[in-house]
Short mmCIF file of the C-alpha atoms (twelve columns), coordinates in Angstrom:
data_MODEL
# 
_entry.id   MODEL 
# 
loop_
_atom_site.group_PDB 
_atom_site.id 
_atom_site.type_symbol 
_atom_site.label_atom_id 
_atom_site.label_alt_id 
_atom_site.label_comp_id 
_atom_site.label_asym_id 
_atom_site.label_seq_id 
_atom_site.Cartn_x 
_atom_site.Cartn_y 
_atom_site.Cartn_z 
_atom_site.pdbx_PDB_model_num 
ATOM 1   C CA . MET A 1   62.679  149.911 71.606 1 
ATOM 2   C CA . ARG A 2   62.565  147.621 69.349 1 
ATOM 3   C CA . GLN A 3   59.285  145.567 68.184 1 
ATOM 4   C CA . ILE A 4   59.848  142.114 66.718 1 
ATOM 5   C CA . ILE A 5   57.213  142.032 64.063 1 
ATOM 6   C CA . ALA A 6   56.795  137.747 63.130 1 
ATOM 7   C CA . VAL A 7   55.948  138.114 59.627 1 
ATOM 8   C CA . CYS A 8   57.530  135.953 56.688 1 
ATOM 9   C CA . LEU A 9   59.220  138.357 54.480 1 
ATOM 10  C CA . ALA A 10  56.951  136.955 50.872 1 
ATOM 11  C CA . LEU A 11  54.652  139.608 52.450 1 
ATOM 12  C CA . ILE A 12  56.475  142.875 51.972 1 
ATOM 13  C CA . GLY A 13  57.701  140.757 48.592 1 
ATOM 14  C CA . LEU A 14  61.339  139.503 49.345 1 
ATOM 15  C CA . VAL A 15  62.204  135.512 48.231 1 
ATOM 16  C CA . ALA A 16  65.136  133.446 49.856 1 
ATOM 17  C CA . PRO A 17  67.805  134.190 50.629 1 
ATOM 18  C CA . SER A 18  66.024  136.964 53.359 1 
ATOM 19  C CA . VAL A 19  66.443  138.591 56.428 1 
ATOM 20  C CA . SER A 20  64.137  138.166 59.522 1 
ATOM 21  C CA . ALA A 21  61.077  141.108 58.924 1 
ATOM 22  C CA . ALA A 22  61.830  143.472 61.939 1 
ATOM 23  C CA . THR A 23  61.035  146.934 62.244 1 
ATOM 24  C CA . ASP A 24  62.236  148.774 64.878 1 
ATOM 25  C CA . THR A 25  61.305  152.396 66.056 1 
ATOM 26  C CA . VAL A 26  64.100  154.700 67.125 1 
ATOM 27  C CA . THR A 27  64.500  158.418 68.504 1 
ATOM 28  C CA . THR A 28  66.421  161.035 67.188 1 
ATOM 29  C CA . SER A 29  66.983  164.660 66.853 1 
ATOM 30  C CA . ALA A 30  63.901  164.688 64.106 1 
ATOM 31  C CA . GLY A 31  61.714  162.633 65.979 1 
ATOM 32  C CA . PRO A 32  61.014  159.153 65.863 1 
ATOM 33  C CA . VAL A 33  62.042  156.620 62.796 1 
ATOM 34  C CA . ARG A 34  61.618  153.424 61.981 1 
ATOM 35  C CA . ILE A 35  63.957  150.790 60.758 1 
ATOM 36  C CA . ASP A 36  62.793  148.072 58.045 1 
ATOM 37  C CA . ALA A 37  64.824  145.257 57.320 1 
ATOM 38  C CA . VAL A 38  64.711  145.349 53.264 1 
ATOM 39  C CA . ALA A 39  67.006  142.410 51.849 1 
ATOM 40  C CA . GLY A 40  69.417  139.736 53.004 1 
ATOM 41  C CA . PRO A 41  71.702  137.632 54.166 1 
ATOM 42  C CA . PHE A 42  74.960  139.223 51.901 1 
ATOM 43  C CA . GLU A 43  77.762  138.026 52.435 1 
ATOM 44  C CA . HIS A 44  80.167  140.786 53.591 1 
ATOM 45  C CA . PRO A 45  78.322  143.135 51.333 1 
ATOM 46  C CA . TRP A 46  79.910  146.494 50.372 1 
ATOM 47  C CA . ALA A 47  77.851  148.288 48.429 1 
ATOM 48  C CA . VAL A 48  74.353  149.187 47.533 1 
ATOM 49  C CA . ALA A 49  72.849  151.999 44.164 1 
ATOM 50  C CA . PHE A 50  69.614  152.461 42.916 1 
ATOM 51  C CA . LEU A 51  68.973  151.873 39.042 1 
ATOM 52  C CA . THR A 52  65.466  153.738 39.116 1 
ATOM 53  C CA . SER A 53  63.222  155.372 41.747 1 
ATOM 54  C CA . ASP A 54  61.651  152.271 42.430 1 
ATOM 55  C CA . ASN A 55  63.891  151.269 44.140 1 
ATOM 56  C CA . ALA A 56  65.485  148.914 41.957 1 
ATOM 57  C CA . LEU A 57  68.938  148.643 42.984 1 
ATOM 58  C CA . LEU A 58  72.603  146.786 42.867 1 
ATOM 59  C CA . VAL A 59  74.436  145.065 46.237 1 
ATOM 60  C CA . THR A 60  77.850  144.195 45.792 1 
ATOM 61  C CA . GLU A 61  79.735  141.200 47.956 1 
ATOM 62  C CA . ARG A 62  83.549  141.316 48.699 1 
ATOM 63  C CA . GLY A 63  83.552  137.978 47.798 1 
ATOM 64  C CA . GLY A 64  82.875  139.018 43.994 1 
ATOM 65  C CA . THR A 65  79.102  139.015 43.688 1 
ATOM 66  C CA . VAL A 66  76.461  141.743 43.016 1 
ATOM 67  C CA . TRP A 67  73.091  140.843 43.312 1 
ATOM 68  C CA . HIS A 68  70.359  142.551 40.908 1 
ATOM 69  C CA . ILE A 69  67.227  143.444 43.075 1 
ATOM 70  C CA . ALA A 70  63.930  144.405 41.293 1 
ATOM 71  C CA . PRO A 71  60.978  146.502 42.818 1 
ATOM 72  C CA . GLY A 72  58.748  143.719 44.005 1 
ATOM 73  C CA . GLY A 73  62.055  142.184 46.113 1 
ATOM 74  C CA . ALA A 74  63.129  138.852 43.225 1 
ATOM 75  C CA . ARG A 75  66.733  138.553 43.478 1 
ATOM 76  C CA . GLN A 76  69.275  137.447 40.494 1 
ATOM 77  C CA . ARG A 77  73.221  136.937 40.869 1 
ATOM 78  C CA . VAL A 78  74.582  139.291 38.055 1 
ATOM 79  C CA . ARG A 79  76.860  137.405 35.677 1 
ATOM 80  C CA . GLY A 80  79.368  138.960 33.557 1 
ATOM 81  C CA . VAL A 81  81.394  140.355 36.735 1 
ATOM 82  C CA . PRO A 82  85.003  141.590 36.803 1 
ATOM 83  C CA . ALA A 83  87.542  139.442 38.052 1 
ATOM 84  C CA . SER A 84  88.632  140.279 41.535 1 
ATOM 85  C CA . VAL A 85  91.126  139.027 44.328 1 
ATOM 86  C CA . GLN A 86  89.524  138.653 47.609 1 
ATOM 87  C CA . THR A 87  92.562  139.342 49.855 1 
ATOM 88  C CA . GLY A 88  92.128  140.904 53.623 1 
ATOM 89  C CA . GLN A 89  89.804  144.203 52.668 1 
ATOM 90  C CA . GLY A 90  89.964  143.980 48.819 1 
ATOM 91  C CA . GLY A 91  87.434  142.438 46.548 1 
ATOM 92  C CA . LEU A 92  84.860  143.486 44.713 1 
ATOM 93  C CA . LEU A 93  83.755  146.727 46.700 1 
ATOM 94  C CA . ASP A 94  82.172  150.305 45.240 1 
ATOM 95  C CA . VAL A 95  79.095  150.409 42.585 1 
ATOM 96  C CA . VAL A 96  77.466  153.260 41.021 1 
ATOM 97  C CA . PRO A 97  75.043  153.593 38.242 1 
ATOM 98  C CA . ALA A 98  75.878  156.343 36.137 1 
ATOM 99  C CA . ARG A 99  73.402  160.014 35.688 1 
ATOM 100 C CA . ASP A 100 72.349  158.406 32.360 1 
ATOM 101 C CA . PHE A 101 71.589  155.167 33.652 1 
ATOM 102 C CA . ALA A 102 68.208  155.149 31.805 1 
ATOM 103 C CA . GLU A 103 69.248  155.924 28.306 1 
ATOM 104 C CA . THR A 104 72.905  153.669 28.866 1 
ATOM 105 C CA . ARG A 105 72.196  151.359 31.099 1 
ATOM 106 C CA . GLU A 106 76.208  152.248 32.670 1 
ATOM 107 C CA . VAL A 107 77.094  151.392 36.237 1 
ATOM 108 C CA . PHE A 108 80.787  151.750 37.435 1 
ATOM 109 C CA . LEU A 109 82.347  149.629 39.819 1 
ATOM 110 C CA . SER A 110 85.701  149.399 41.758 1 
ATOM 111 C CA . TYR A 111 87.630  146.518 42.542 1 
ATOM 112 C CA . ALA A 112 91.232  145.156 43.552 1 
ATOM 113 C CA . ALA A 113 92.120  143.533 40.458 1 
ATOM 114 C CA . PRO A 114 94.822  140.867 40.066 1 
ATOM 115 C CA . ASP A 115 98.530  141.582 38.715 1 
ATOM 116 C CA . GLY A 116 100.145 138.576 39.358 1 
ATOM 117 C CA . ARG A 117 100.703 138.152 42.729 1 
ATOM 118 C CA . ARG A 118 100.119 142.102 43.551 1 
ATOM 119 C CA . THR A 119 96.541  143.784 43.000 1 
ATOM 120 C CA . ARG A 120 95.447  147.440 41.946 1 
ATOM 121 C CA . THR A 121 92.268  149.020 42.796 1 
ATOM 122 C CA . THR A 122 90.708  149.754 39.700 1 
ATOM 123 C CA . LEU A 123 87.438  151.475 38.367 1 
ATOM 124 C CA . THR A 124 85.635  149.676 35.237 1 
ATOM 125 C CA . ALA A 125 82.259  150.667 33.526 1 
ATOM 126 C CA . ALA A 126 80.013  148.216 32.039 1 
ATOM 127 C CA . ARG A 127 76.630  147.662 30.865 1 
ATOM 128 C CA . LEU A 128 73.879  146.123 32.451 1 
ATOM 129 C CA . SER A 129 71.553  144.476 30.929 1 
ATOM 130 C CA . ALA A 130 67.656  145.154 30.688 1 
ATOM 131 C CA . ASP A 131 66.939  141.826 32.881 1 
ATOM 132 C CA . GLY A 132 69.536  143.116 35.098 1 
ATOM 133 C CA . ALA A 133 71.222  139.194 34.531 1 
ATOM 134 C CA . ARG A 134 74.571  140.532 33.376 1 
ATOM 135 C CA . LEU A 135 77.215  142.889 32.829 1 
ATOM 136 C CA . THR A 136 79.114  143.728 29.511 1 
ATOM 137 C CA . ASP A 137 81.075  145.907 27.172 1 
ATOM 138 C CA . LEU A 138 83.729  145.995 30.569 1 
ATOM 139 C CA . ARG A 139 86.365  148.374 30.224 1 
ATOM 140 C CA . VAL A 140 89.063  149.771 32.695 1 
ATOM 141 C CA . LEU A 141 88.866  153.207 33.374 1 
ATOM 142 C CA . PHE A 142 91.478  153.885 35.733 1 
ATOM 143 C CA . ALA A 143 93.832  151.677 37.667 1 
ATOM 144 C CA . GLN A 144 96.398  152.121 40.894 1 
ATOM 145 C CA . ASP A 145 99.864  152.492 39.994 1 
ATOM 146 C CA . PRO A 146 102.436 150.837 41.093 1 
ATOM 147 C CA . ALA A 147 100.667 147.630 42.042 1 
ATOM 148 C CA . ILE A 148 100.902 146.581 45.410 1 
ATOM 149 C CA . ARG A 149 101.185 143.051 47.153 1 
ATOM 150 C CA . SER A 150 99.520  144.263 50.569 1 
ATOM 151 C CA . SER A 151 96.145  143.405 50.928 1 
ATOM 152 C CA . ARG A 152 94.853  146.374 53.183 1 
ATOM 153 C CA . HIS A 153 93.881  150.489 52.776 1 
ATOM 154 C CA . PHE A 154 91.625  149.863 48.683 1 
ATOM 155 C CA . GLY A 155 89.777  152.759 49.263 1 
ATOM 156 C CA . SER A 156 87.371  152.619 46.061 1 
ATOM 157 C CA . ARG A 157 84.364  155.083 46.640 1 
ATOM 158 C CA . ILE A 158 83.277  156.218 43.662 1 
ATOM 159 C CA . VAL A 159 81.479  159.611 43.058 1 
ATOM 160 C CA . GLU A 160 80.035  160.982 39.763 1 
ATOM 161 C CA . ALA A 161 80.262  164.524 39.678 1 
ATOM 162 C CA . PRO A 162 77.505  167.080 37.721 1 
ATOM 163 C CA . ASP A 163 79.814  167.409 34.775 1 
ATOM 164 C CA . GLY A 164 80.139  163.615 34.021 1 
ATOM 165 C CA . THR A 165 83.748  162.967 35.303 1 
ATOM 166 C CA . LEU A 166 84.374  160.536 37.699 1 
ATOM 167 C CA . TYR A 167 86.258  160.382 41.213 1 
ATOM 168 C CA . VAL A 168 87.630  156.950 42.984 1 
ATOM 169 C CA . THR A 169 89.206  157.221 46.650 1 
ATOM 170 C CA . VAL A 170 92.228  155.295 46.714 1 
ATOM 171 C CA . GLY A 171 93.729  154.384 50.011 1 
ATOM 172 C CA . ASP A 172 97.472  154.035 50.678 1 
ATOM 173 C CA . ARG A 173 97.430  150.432 50.711 1 
ATOM 174 C CA . GLY A 174 99.762  149.944 53.481 1 
ATOM 175 C CA . GLU A 175 102.268 151.887 52.024 1 
ATOM 176 C CA . PRO A 176 102.112 155.401 53.749 1 
ATOM 177 C CA . GLU A 177 104.397 157.021 52.134 1 
ATOM 178 C CA . LEU A 178 103.113 156.378 48.543 1 
ATOM 179 C CA . ALA A 179 100.623 159.241 49.678 1 
ATOM 180 C CA . GLN A 180 102.721 161.974 49.167 1 
ATOM 181 C CA . ASP A 181 104.600 160.143 46.107 1 
ATOM 182 C CA . PRO A 182 103.227 162.403 43.386 1 
ATOM 183 C CA . ARG A 183 104.036 159.491 40.580 1 
ATOM 184 C CA . ALA A 184 102.002 157.101 42.636 1 
ATOM 185 C CA . THR A 185 98.331  157.180 42.013 1 
ATOM 186 C CA . ILE A 186 98.111  155.824 45.714 1 
ATOM 187 C CA . GLY A 187 96.694  157.667 48.698 1 
ATOM 188 C CA . LYS A 188 94.684  159.655 46.104 1 
ATOM 189 C CA . VAL A 189 91.529  160.730 44.872 1 
ATOM 190 C CA . MET A 190 91.518  160.247 41.221 1 
ATOM 191 C CA . ARG A 191 89.614  161.998 38.763 1 
ATOM 192 C CA . VAL A 192 89.032  160.440 34.852 1 
ATOM 193 C CA . THR A 193 86.301  160.786 32.747 1 
ATOM 194 C CA . ARG A 194 83.540  158.435 31.766 1 
ATOM 195 C CA . ALA A 195 86.764  157.591 28.593 1 
ATOM 196 C CA . GLY A 196 89.007  157.140 31.267 1 
ATOM 197 C CA . THR A 197 90.816  159.794 29.744 1 
ATOM 198 C CA . VAL A 198 92.331  163.035 32.399 1 
ATOM 199 C CA . PRO A 199 89.838  165.599 32.402 1 
ATOM 200 C CA . PRO A 200 91.871  168.969 31.102 1 
ATOM 201 C CA . ASP A 201 90.875  170.885 34.069 1 
ATOM 202 C CA . ASN A 202 92.665  168.234 36.580 1 
ATOM 203 C CA . PRO A 203 95.286  170.156 39.075 1 
ATOM 204 C CA . PHE A 204 98.519  169.098 37.337 1 
ATOM 205 C CA . VAL A 205 97.714  168.627 34.223 1 
ATOM 206 C CA . GLY A 206 101.100 169.932 32.151 1 
ATOM 207 C CA . ASP A 207 103.532 168.351 35.318 1 
ATOM 208 C CA . PRO A 208 105.479 166.174 34.425 1 
ATOM 209 C CA . ALA A 209 106.557 165.468 38.013 1 
ATOM 210 C CA . VAL A 210 102.997 164.567 39.069 1 
ATOM 211 C CA . ASP A 211 100.251 161.932 37.598 1 
ATOM 212 C CA . ASP A 212 97.923  164.203 35.994 1 
ATOM 213 C CA . GLN A 213 94.703  162.084 36.971 1 
ATOM 214 C CA . ILE A 214 95.088  163.193 40.856 1 
ATOM 215 C CA . TRP A 215 92.650  165.360 41.919 1 
ATOM 216 C CA . SER A 216 94.248  165.719 45.484 1 
ATOM 217 C CA . LEU A 217 96.988  163.456 48.053 1 
ATOM 218 C CA . GLY A 218 97.958  162.303 51.208 1 
ATOM 219 C CA . HIS A 219 95.000  160.593 52.353 1 
ATOM 220 C CA . ARG A 220 95.090  157.501 54.161 1 
ATOM 221 C CA . ASN A 221 91.934  155.216 53.496 1 
ATOM 222 C CA . PRO A 222 88.565  157.200 51.861 1 
ATOM 223 C CA . GLN A 223 86.296  154.733 52.129 1 
ATOM 224 C CA . GLY A 224 83.093  157.105 51.501 1 
ATOM 225 C CA . ALA A 225 82.143  159.614 49.573 1 
ATOM 226 C CA . GLY A 226 79.300  161.983 48.508 1 
ATOM 227 C CA . LEU A 227 78.186  164.921 46.566 1 
ATOM 228 C CA . ASP A 228 76.234  168.112 48.011 1 
ATOM 229 C CA . GLU A 229 73.833  170.385 46.906 1 
ATOM 230 C CA . THR A 230 76.340  172.483 45.089 1 
ATOM 231 C CA . GLY A 231 78.354  169.537 43.778 1 
ATOM 232 C CA . ARG A 232 80.879  169.679 45.959 1 
ATOM 233 C CA . LEU A 233 83.081  165.916 47.181 1 
ATOM 234 C CA . TRP A 234 83.211  165.460 50.575 1 
ATOM 235 C CA . ILE A 235 85.011  162.519 51.573 1 
ATOM 236 C CA . VAL A 236 85.336  160.162 54.752 1 
ATOM 237 C CA . GLU A 237 88.471  158.655 55.718 1 
ATOM 238 C CA . HIS A 238 90.266  155.701 57.886 1 
ATOM 239 C CA . GLY A 239 93.175  157.125 60.383 1 
ATOM 240 C CA . ALA A 240 94.153  154.367 62.583 1 
ATOM 241 C CA . ARG A 241 93.449  154.445 66.390 1 
ATOM 242 C CA . GLY A 242 92.294  158.061 65.960 1 
ATOM 243 C CA . GLY A 243 92.350  160.361 63.477 1 
ATOM 244 C CA . ASP A 244 89.490  159.581 61.081 1 
ATOM 245 C CA . GLU A 245 88.985  162.497 58.928 1 
ATOM 246 C CA . ILE A 246 86.123  164.453 57.402 1 
ATOM 247 C CA . ASN A 247 87.418  166.153 54.355 1 
ATOM 248 C CA . LEU A 248 86.057  168.207 51.636 1 
ATOM 249 C CA . PRO A 249 88.812  167.645 48.917 1 
ATOM 250 C CA . GLN A 250 89.531  170.249 46.604 1 
ATOM 251 C CA . PRO A 251 91.936  170.138 43.680 1 
ATOM 252 C CA . GLY A 252 95.770  170.231 44.201 1 
ATOM 253 C CA . ARG A 253 95.840  170.240 47.653 1 
ATOM 254 C CA . ASN A 254 97.596  167.597 50.097 1 
ATOM 255 C CA . TYR A 255 95.366  166.521 53.217 1 
ATOM 256 C CA . GLY A 256 98.812  165.466 55.146 1 
ATOM 257 C CA . TRP A 257 99.143  161.586 55.378 1 
ATOM 258 C CA . PRO A 258 101.275 160.177 56.393 1 
ATOM 259 C CA . ARG A 259 102.986 163.907 57.717 1 
ATOM 260 C CA . ILE A 260 100.218 164.818 59.987 1 
ATOM 261 C CA . SER A 261 97.226  163.159 61.825 1 
ATOM 262 C CA . TYR A 262 95.237  162.991 64.533 1 
ATOM 263 C CA . GLY A 263 95.119  160.370 67.090 1 
ATOM 264 C CA . THR A 264 98.501  157.511 67.630 1 
ATOM 265 C CA . HIS A 265 99.415  154.207 65.078 1 
ATOM 266 C CA . TYR A 266 98.534  151.017 65.907 1 
ATOM 267 C CA . SER A 267 101.814 150.581 67.955 1 
ATOM 268 C CA . GLY A 268 100.386 153.451 70.366 1 
ATOM 269 C CA . LEU A 269 103.238 155.901 69.258 1 
ATOM 270 C CA . PRO A 270 101.849 159.609 68.382 1 
ATOM 271 C CA . HIS A 271 101.852 160.577 64.497 1 
ATOM 272 C CA . PRO A 272 104.970 162.707 64.456 1 
ATOM 273 C CA . ALA A 273 102.556 166.268 64.103 1 
ATOM 274 C CA . SER A 274 98.731  167.165 63.945 1 
ATOM 275 C CA . ALA A 275 99.685  170.158 61.805 1 
ATOM 276 C CA . ALA A 276 102.338 171.470 59.258 1 
ATOM 277 C CA . PRO A 277 102.545 174.305 56.930 1 
ATOM 278 C CA . GLY A 278 101.360 173.356 53.157 1 
ATOM 279 C CA . LEU A 279 99.401  170.284 54.948 1 
ATOM 280 C CA . GLU A 280 95.227  170.872 54.999 1 
ATOM 281 C CA . GLN A 281 93.251  170.361 57.851 1 
ATOM 282 C CA . PRO A 282 90.581  168.254 58.152 1 
ATOM 283 C CA . LEU A 283 86.991  169.228 58.477 1 
ATOM 284 C CA . PHE A 284 86.160  167.417 61.779 1 
ATOM 285 C CA . TYR A 285 87.747  164.091 63.096 1 
ATOM 286 C CA . TRP A 286 87.502  161.673 65.539 1 
ATOM 287 C CA . ASP A 287 89.767  160.590 68.690 1 
ATOM 288 C CA . PRO A 288 89.378  157.447 69.341 1 
ATOM 289 C CA . SER A 289 88.405  156.092 65.730 1 
ATOM 290 C CA . ILE A 290 84.634  155.036 64.495 1 
ATOM 291 C CA . ALA A 291 86.338  152.944 61.498 1 
ATOM 292 C CA . PRO A 292 84.356  154.801 59.094 1 
ATOM 293 C CA . SER A 293 82.821  153.834 55.980 1 
ATOM 294 C CA . GLY A 294 79.828  154.639 53.711 1 
ATOM 295 C CA . LEU A 295 79.053  158.368 53.720 1 
ATOM 296 C CA . ALA A 296 76.016  160.116 52.719 1 
ATOM 297 C CA . VAL A 297 74.908  163.831 52.026 1 
ATOM 298 C CA . TYR A 298 70.973  164.038 52.884 1 
ATOM 299 C CA . SER A 299 68.604  166.015 50.836 1 
ATOM 300 C CA . GLY A 300 66.083  167.086 53.732 1 
ATOM 301 C CA . ALA A 301 63.384  165.294 51.380 1 
ATOM 302 C CA . LEU A 302 61.859  163.690 54.540 1 
ATOM 303 C CA . TRP A 303 63.433  165.423 57.785 1 
ATOM 304 C CA . SER A 304 64.239  169.003 56.523 1 
ATOM 305 C CA . ASP A 305 66.281  169.520 59.543 1 
ATOM 306 C CA . TRP A 306 68.455  166.953 58.292 1 
ATOM 307 C CA . ALA A 307 69.137  169.105 54.668 1 
ATOM 308 C CA . GLY A 308 72.785  169.251 53.836 1 
ATOM 309 C CA . ASP A 309 73.788  166.977 56.736 1 
ATOM 310 C CA . LEU A 310 76.604  163.933 56.565 1 
ATOM 311 C CA . PHE A 311 75.793  160.877 57.511 1 
ATOM 312 C CA . VAL A 312 78.373  158.285 57.979 1 
ATOM 313 C CA . GLY A 313 78.762  154.706 58.938 1 
ATOM 314 C CA . ALA A 314 80.740  153.110 61.411 1 
ATOM 315 C CA . LEU A 315 82.811  149.550 61.403 1 
ATOM 316 C CA . LYS A 316 83.748  149.861 64.703 1 
ATOM 317 C CA . SER A 317 80.805  151.388 66.938 1 
ATOM 318 C CA . GLY A 318 78.190  150.026 64.616 1 
ATOM 319 C CA . VAL A 319 76.678  153.177 65.000 1 
ATOM 320 C CA . LEU A 320 75.302  155.731 62.211 1 
ATOM 321 C CA . VAL A 321 76.175  159.249 62.563 1 
ATOM 322 C CA . ARG A 322 74.653  162.198 61.593 1 
ATOM 323 C CA . LEU A 323 77.145  165.192 61.128 1 
ATOM 324 C CA . ASP A 324 75.270  168.849 61.587 1 
ATOM 325 C CA . ARG A 325 76.715  170.500 58.552 1 
ATOM 326 C CA . GLN A 326 76.137  174.234 57.578 1 
ATOM 327 C CA . GLY A 327 78.091  175.310 54.720 1 
ATOM 328 C CA . SER A 328 81.882  173.864 54.967 1 
ATOM 329 C CA . GLU A 329 81.368  173.787 58.584 1 
ATOM 330 C CA . ILE A 330 80.626  170.908 60.921 1 
ATOM 331 C CA . LEU A 331 78.814  171.836 63.977 1 
ATOM 332 C CA . GLY A 332 78.782  168.544 66.005 1 
ATOM 333 C CA . GLU A 333 77.346  165.087 65.685 1 
ATOM 334 C CA . GLU A 334 74.455  162.730 66.836 1 
ATOM 335 C CA . ARG A 335 74.713  159.075 67.066 1 
ATOM 336 C CA . LEU A 336 71.893  156.888 66.493 1 
ATOM 337 C CA . LEU A 337 71.437  152.868 66.232 1 
ATOM 338 C CA . ASP A 338 74.029  152.604 69.060 1 
ATOM 339 C CA . GLY A 339 75.415  149.410 67.506 1 
ATOM 340 C CA . ALA A 340 72.524  147.405 67.329 1 
ATOM 341 C CA . TYR A 341 72.616  146.082 63.893 1 
ATOM 342 C CA . GLY A 342 76.625  145.647 63.381 1 
ATOM 343 C CA . ARG A 343 79.638  146.965 61.253 1 
ATOM 344 C CA . ILE A 344 77.759  149.477 58.743 1 
ATOM 345 C CA . ARG A 345 79.557  149.710 55.497 1 
ATOM 346 C CA . ASP A 346 77.436  151.578 52.950 1 
ATOM 347 C CA . VAL A 347 74.879  154.623 53.229 1 
ATOM 348 C CA . ARG A 348 73.024  156.206 50.556 1 
ATOM 349 C CA . GLU A 349 69.688  158.223 50.173 1 
ATOM 350 C CA . GLY A 350 67.505  156.446 48.120 1 
ATOM 351 C CA . PRO A 351 65.232  157.942 45.116 1 
ATOM 352 C CA . ASP A 352 62.745  157.881 47.805 1 
ATOM 353 C CA . GLY A 353 63.999  160.196 50.593 1 
ATOM 354 C CA . ALA A 354 65.032  157.271 52.964 1 
ATOM 355 C CA . LEU A 355 68.000  156.737 54.198 1 
ATOM 356 C CA . TRP A 356 69.123  153.272 53.657 1 
ATOM 357 C CA . PHE A 357 72.117  151.445 55.031 1 
ATOM 358 C CA . LEU A 358 74.238  147.942 54.648 1 
ATOM 359 C CA . THR A 359 75.674  146.321 57.206 1 
ATOM 360 C CA . ASP A 360 78.798  143.920 56.286 1 
ATOM 361 C CA . SER A 361 79.065  140.398 58.038 1 
ATOM 362 C CA . ASP A 362 79.027  136.661 56.990 1 
ATOM 363 C CA . ARG A 363 74.998  137.508 56.783 1 
ATOM 364 C CA . GLY A 364 74.584  141.033 56.449 1 
ATOM 365 C CA . ALA A 365 71.716  142.764 55.439 1 
ATOM 366 C CA . LEU A 366 70.245  146.109 53.499 1 
ATOM 367 C CA . TYR A 367 67.849  148.470 55.886 1 
ATOM 368 C CA . ARG A 368 65.981  151.572 55.137 1 
ATOM 369 C CA . ILE A 369 64.953  154.497 57.924 1 
ATOM 370 C CA . SER A 370 62.218  156.386 57.590 1 
ATOM 371 C CA . PRO A 371 59.787  158.206 59.539 1 
ATOM 372 C CA . ALA A 372 57.811  156.690 62.182 1 
ATOM 373 C CA . GLU A 373 54.008  157.024 61.357 1 
# 
C-alpha cells in the first residue's frame, strides 16, 4: 500500500527541482520492500551511474544533459558533454564510470552522434572534473558504421568487462537486414579496448569479411546489459509486438534477427520462423512484449534470495521484472511495481546493495528500493 509522506525533500538533502517525497511499501517474494523517491524531475532520463561508494552519481537525459548529484543531494549540470542528436529514440543515452574511476575520473558515454543528416551510435570516453562540473579529454572509442538516417533502435548500453574491454550494444537502427551484414556494425554487440582498438581475442579478428570489432550479431535493439558473478555478459533486447529476448551473447554467435524471432511484426504478420540452424535461441522471451530497457544482475547484498537474479525494467507495462536465474537458466519471473511508477528506463544495483531505477517521462525520477524496516 502506498504511503505518501508529506515532507519536503530538503529534509533528505535534495535540492530543487525535486520530486515529491514519497515512500511506498511493496510486497515481494523476498518480503516487504520500501521504495523511496530520491531525485528528479528529469526530462526523459536514460541512465544512472554510481561514481562512489557514498552514492554520488550521474544521470543522463536524452535531450543532452548530464546531471551530477552529490551524496548530500546537491545537483549540478555537467558541462562539456559531447554533441548528440535528439531524434526519435536517439539522443544522449548511457553513462558508465570506469572500474578505476577513483584514480582516472574516466567515464564512458553513448549517444546518437550527428553525421550530416544521419546519425551513429557512438561510444566516447571522457574525464569528469573533481567537482563533477565538467567533462574533458573527450575521445571516440567506437562509432557505428554506416551512419543511418533512421531515428530508431540505437541500442547503446555500455558494460566494462573485468579485463577492461568495453561492450556496447548497437540496435538495428530500423534497418533489420544490417543486423545480418558482417561488415556493418549495426544490430550487433561490439567489443573494443579503452583505447578504442580491437581486442586481439575478438572472434572475427583476421577475417576480412567481418568487422573485427563485432562480438555477436543478429540483435534487434538491446537496451539493457550487465555482467554476472562470473563476468559473463547478459543483455535484454526489444522484439516487435513480441519476442523481447534475454540473451547471453557468446563470441561469434548469431542471435537471428531478423531471420528468427518470436511474436509478430507491428503489421500483425508472423516472423518467418522462431528457430533455424546456426542461429541461437534466446534463454527467455516475452510474448507479448514488455518493451524492456535496463538490466541489472543482482549480487544478493541485501536480499540473499535474489542473488544472481536479473532485474529488467519495462517501458510498456511499467513493471520491474525479476528473473529467477540459476547459472545460464531462467526458471521463472516475478513482476513488481505493477505500473505504479510509469516507464522504467534503467535499473542498477547501487554501492549500498539497494536496487535503483529511473522512470522515463518529461518528469522522470530516480527511485531506490531497499528492505522495509
